[in-house]
VOBA-1610 file (N, C-alpha, C; in pm, whole numbers, padded with zeros to 5 digits, always signed):
BEGIN
Met+09364+10812+09180Met+09481+10746+09192Met+09578+10853+09251Asn+09666+10807+09362Asn+09745+10909+09413Asn+09896+10924+09334Thr+09953+11006+09385Thr+10100+11022+09320Thr+10187+10916+09326Val+10189+10852+09459Val+10258+10734+09461Val+10229+10605+09382Ser+10091+10589+09375Ser+10054+10497+09286Ser+10086+10519+09130Arg+10073+10638+09094Arg+10130+10674+08946Arg+10255+10655+08954Met+10360+10671+09053Met+10519+10646+09026Met+10530+10495+09044Ile+10465+10419+09115Ile+10467+10265+09108Ile+10458+10208+08961Ile+10318+10269+08923Ile+10293+10235+08782Ile+10366+10250+08694Ala+10429+10375+08678Ala+10531+10424+08583Ala+10656+10333+08596Leu+10708+10292+08716Leu+10812+10211+08721Leu+10783+10081+08687Leu+10677+10036+08698Leu+10635+09901+08648Leu+10648+09883+08508Lys+10583+10020+08438Lys+10567+10026+08284Lys+10713+10012+08221Thr+10796+10086+08298Thr+10932+10109+08231Thr+11013+09958+08222Val+10958+09861+08307Val+11049+09740+08293Val+10947+09652+08207Gly+10830+09703+08152Gly+10736+09617+08053Gly+10628+09573+08090Tyr+10579+09594+08214Tyr+10451+09523+08265Tyr+10329+09628+08227Ile+10246+09562+08197Ile+10104+09595+08166Ile+10011+09640+08285Ile+09973+09754+08312Ile+09902+09795+08449Ile+09753+09763+08402Arg+09674+09700+08486Arg+09537+09692+08498Arg+09468+09757+08637Val+09399+09847+08626Val+09344+09899+08745Val+09218+09832+08768Phe+09177+09801+08871Phe+09068+09719+08936Phe+08973+09839+08999Ser+08841+09831+08984Ser+08770+09897+09091Ser+08622+09819+09081Ser+08562+09808+09204Ser+08414+09773+09208Ser+08361+09849+09338Gly+08282+09964+09298Gly+08247+10036+09405Gly+08343+10115+09459Ser+08339+10100+09596Ser+08470+10186+09681Ser+08581+10113+09689Gln+08581+09971+09642Gln+08722+09883+09662Gln+08799+09941+09546Thr+08924+09923+09580Thr+09021+09949+09445Thr+09104+09811+09434Asn+09068+09689+09491Asn+09132+09587+09451Asn+09028+09489+09414Pro+09054+09392+09339Pro+08983+09277+09320Pro+08949+09188+09435Pro+08824+09117+09423Pro+08790+09030+09552Pro+08910+08925+09579Arg+08941+08898+09697Arg+09051+08802+09751Arg+08997+08694+09822Ala+09039+08590+09843Ala+08998+08483+09933Ala+09070+08511+10084Ala+09024+08450+10196Ala+09060+08469+10327Ala+09241+08475+10313Gly+09284+08528+10399Gly+09449+08539+10404Gly+09508+08622+10310Gly+09422+08699+10208Gly+09480+08790+10108Gly+09520+08726+09987Lys+09476+08602+09970Lys+09514+08528+09830Lys+09402+08588+09735Ser+09458+08574+09602Ser+09366+08610+09495Ser+09256+08509+09466Asn+09134+08534+09428Asn+09054+08437+09366Asn+09071+08410+09225Asn+09171+08487+09168Asn+09172+08486+09018Asn+09319+08419+08972Asp+09287+08334+08907Asp+09413+08234+08870Asp+09464+08311+08720Glu+09388+08400+08668Glu+09444+08467+08550Glu+09596+08542+08586Ala+09612+08596+08698Ala+09718+08673+08742Ala+09824+08584+08711Ser+09844+08464+08753Ser+09948+08396+08732Ser+09997+08362+08599Ala+09882+08334+08518Ala+09910+08320+08374Ala+09976+08423+08319Asn+09914+08538+08323Asn+09966+08666+08261Asn+10102+08690+08304Arg+10158+08698+08415Arg+10283+08719+08468Arg+10372+08640+08394Ser+10362+08519+08402Ser+10443+08394+08384Ser+10465+08404+08205Ile+10397+08470+08147Ile+10441+08469+08000Ile+10555+08562+07975Gly+10587+08621+08074Gly+10705+08700+08045Gly+10675+08861+08089Lys+10652+08930+08003Lys+10604+09067+08041Lys+10440+09068+08026Gly+10397+09012+08135Gly+10241+09020+08132Gly+10171+09121+08222Ala+10068+09103+08277Ala+09995+09200+08348Ala+10047+09210+08504Ala+10061+09314+08557Ala+10143+09309+08697Ala+10012+09347+08770Lys+09957+09234+08838Lys+09835+09247+08919Lys+09876+09253+09067Thr+09829+09357+09164Thr+09871+09355+09275Thr+09736+09386+09391Tyr+09762+09361+09502Tyr+09631+09367+09578Tyr+09731+09420+09736Val+09639+09458+09826Val+09680+09510+09963Val+09641+09388+10050Asp+09751+09345+10132Asp+09706+09222+10204Asp+09673+09254+10324Asp+09639+09183+10436Asp+09567+09201+10549Asp+09622+09307+10642Asn+09774+09319+10630Asn+09842+09414+10695Asn+09890+09533+10638Gly+09817+09573+10541Gly+09830+09684+10446Gly+09956+09695+10356Tyr+10003+09604+10333Tyr+10145+09610+10225Tyr+10072+09542+10088Arg+10117+09619+09984Arg+10085+09562+09840Arg+10177+09457+09818Arg+10103+09359+09740Arg+10170+09229+09700Arg+10136+09193+09570Phe+10214+09130+09507Phe+10192+09090+09337Phe+10090+08964+09372Tyr+09988+08940+09280Tyr+09892+08822+09303Tyr+09971+08690+09255Asp+10059+08705+09151Asp+10111+08592+09113Asp+10224+08522+09198Thr+10302+08591+09275Thr+10393+08549+09348Thr+10358+08574+09501Asn+10299+08642+09526Asn+10240+08690+09655Asn+10381+08780+09712Met+10452+08820+09635Met+10595+08904+09659Met+10540+09050+09719Phe+10606+09104+09794Phe+10571+09254+09847Phe+10619+09327+09727Val+10563+09436+09691Val+10579+09526+09582Val+10701+09597+09640His+10713+09641+09771His+10820+09719+09821His+10949+09672+09802Arg+10956+09500+09825Arg+11088+09435+09808Arg+11124+09427+09659Trp+11035+09423+09567Trp+11043+09425+09417Trp+11112+09550+09369Ile+11057+09656+09437Ile+11097+09802+09380Ile+11247+09800+09435Ala+11264+09785+09570Ala+11394+09782+09639Ala+11491+09720+09540Glu+11461+09580+09480Glu+11567+09512+09407Glu+11579+09585+09279Lys+11492+09655+09229Lys+11527+09716+09094Lys+11600+09846+09129Lys+11599+09914+09259Lys+11668+10024+09287Lys+11812+09999+09303Leu+11815+09874+09370Leu+11969+09810+09384Leu+12031+09743+09279Gly+11951+09712+09188Gly+11984+09634+09070Gly+12048+09478+09103Arg+11976+09419+09193Arg+11997+09290+09235Arg+11899+09226+09333Lys+11899+09100+09330Lys+11777+09046+09433Lys+11826+09068+09573Leu+11740+09092+09656Leu+11737+09097+09787Leu+11776+08965+09863Lys+11870+08959+09949Lys+11882+08835+10044Lys+11782+08840+10128Arg+11736+08697+10152Arg+11634+08645+10229Arg+11625+08725+10373Glu+11750+08754+10429Glu+11758+08810+10559Glu+11732+08965+10555Glu+11764+09025+10439Glu+11745+09168+10423Glu+11614+09231+10460Val+11577+09351+10513Val+11462+09378+10533Val+11437+09527+10480Val+11333+09557+10398Val+11308+09666+10336Val+11209+09747+10429His+11270+09889+10461His+11206+09981+10549His+11152+10098+10490His+11014+10129+10512His+10974+10240+10471His+11004+10361+10545Ile+11104+10462+10481Ile+11153+10568+10571Ile+11039+10640+10646Asn+10926+10691+10578Asn+10835+10766+10626Asn+10718+10692+10698Arg+10741+10563+10739Arg+10661+10469+10791Arg+10527+10449+10741Arg+10508+10501+10628Arg+10378+10467+10547Arg+10408+10363+10463Lys+10348+10239+10480Lys+10368+10126+10413Lys+10304+10116+10268Trp+10218+10190+10245Trp+10153+10228+10094Trp+10248+10304+10021Asp+10352+10380+10086Asp+10435+10468+10003Asp+10550+10370+09950Asn+10541+10315+09839Asn+10664+10236+09787Asn+10754+10300+09702Ser+10748+10434+09688Ser+10825+10508+09609Ser+10979+10474+09629Pro+11073+10445+09532Pro+11198+10415+09563Pro+11290+10507+09657Glu+11269+10627+09665Glu+11328+10712+09775Glu+11288+10692+09913Asn+11146+10634+09905Asn+11115+10607+10049Asn+11169+10458+10099Leu+11249+10380+10034Leu+11262+10254+10067Leu+11424+10248+10126Gln+11429+10175+10219Gln+11588+10148+10282Gln+11585+10018+10304Val+11704+09961+10261Val+11728+09811+10293Val+11822+09808+10410Phe+11789+09718+10513Phe+11867+09696+10623Phe+11915+09537+10599Pro+12023+09519+10661Pro+12094+09383+10616Pro+12018+09255+10709Asn+11946+09299+10813Asn+11877+09220+10898Asn+11769+09271+10975Gln+11684+09184+11047Gln+11577+09259+11128Gln+11610+09310+11242Ala+11735+09258+11307Ala+11771+09346+11430Ala+11822+09490+11391Ala+11891+09504+11270Ala+11921+09634+11229Ala+11810+09723+11200His+11705+09680+11156His+11583+09719+11120His+11511+09775+11269Asp+11519+09683+11367Asp+11446+09703+11486Asp+11527+09821+11573Glu+11639+09807+11549Glu+11731+09952+11610Glu+11659+10085+11540Glu+11640+10084+11425Glu+11591+10210+11359Glu+11477+10243+11427His+11382+10150+11444His+11260+10180+11513His+11258+10212+11652Lys+11347+10156+11707Lys+11368+10184+11849Lys+11417+10345+11879Arg+11513+10370+11794Arg+11571+10512+11783Arg+11431+10608+11773Asp+11359+10575+11670Asp+11259+10658+11629Asp+11160+10666+11740Glu+11112+10548+11818Glu+11029+10550+11919Glu+11058+10647+12027Glu+11211+10630+12074Glu+11256+10725+12168Glu+11238+10865+12129Lys+11262+10913+12004Lys+11265+11044+11960Lys+11115+11093+11935Tyr+11032+10993+11857Tyr+10899+11056+11814Tyr+10775+10985+11884Gly+10798+10869+11968Gly+10704+10803+12011Gly+10660+10663+11944Phe+10596+10576+12006Phe+10559+10442+11948Phe+10480+10450+11837Ala+10360+10549+11819Ala+10267+10545+11731Ala+10344+10578+11584Tyr+10441+10688+11597Tyr+10504+10716+11479Tyr+10589+10603+11427Ser+10683+10541+11507Ser+10785+10456+11473Ser+10727+10338+11419Tyr+10631+10267+11484Tyr+10565+10131+11453Tyr+10450+10144+11385Met+10370+10250+11392Met+10226+10236+11313Met+10219+10356+11212Gly+10334+10416+11176Gly+10324+10515+11065Gly+10238+10650+11088Lys+10217+10671+11225Lys+10125+10808+11255Lys+10204+10897+11232Leu+10159+10998+11196Leu+10245+11141+11161Leu+10310+11209+11257Lys+10430+11239+11247Lys+10510+11325+11361Lys+10425+11463+11372Lys+10433+11537+11463Lys+10364+11671+11487Lys+10394+11750+11377Lys+10518+11770+11345Lys+10571+11861+11253Lys+10513+11818+11095Asp+10463+11673+11074Asp+10422+11640+10950Asp+10276+11666+10923Lys+10196+11711+11034Lys+10056+11723+11021Lys+10007+11844+10971
//
């Protein structure tokens, strides 16, 4: 388990969630149906009890989500960081462009998609398409 995963687990534990880690061979996520949905209905039951188990999976686009609500983990963490619910139009941006890094200090909230797109356009001009949109490392980060 990497440092980012440990940080997310620690954050979830501070608000009362019980973490269960799944593994089956080389997979780190339990099986899921097509489209990233869970085959496991237990997740919904556990979380709806209140402070139940927080089960997550990585969707087809590489973002971590909660099984029971299908909510993005990075949006949930941004809400905890801000101390309020995010507005529907607000966009959470991964500062280092690595969608698996959901640490609070790596998340930035933009008021809308247009403002978020401007950030990527500035980065594309400065560092290139691969860094700005696909999270490829900048030369100095390698």
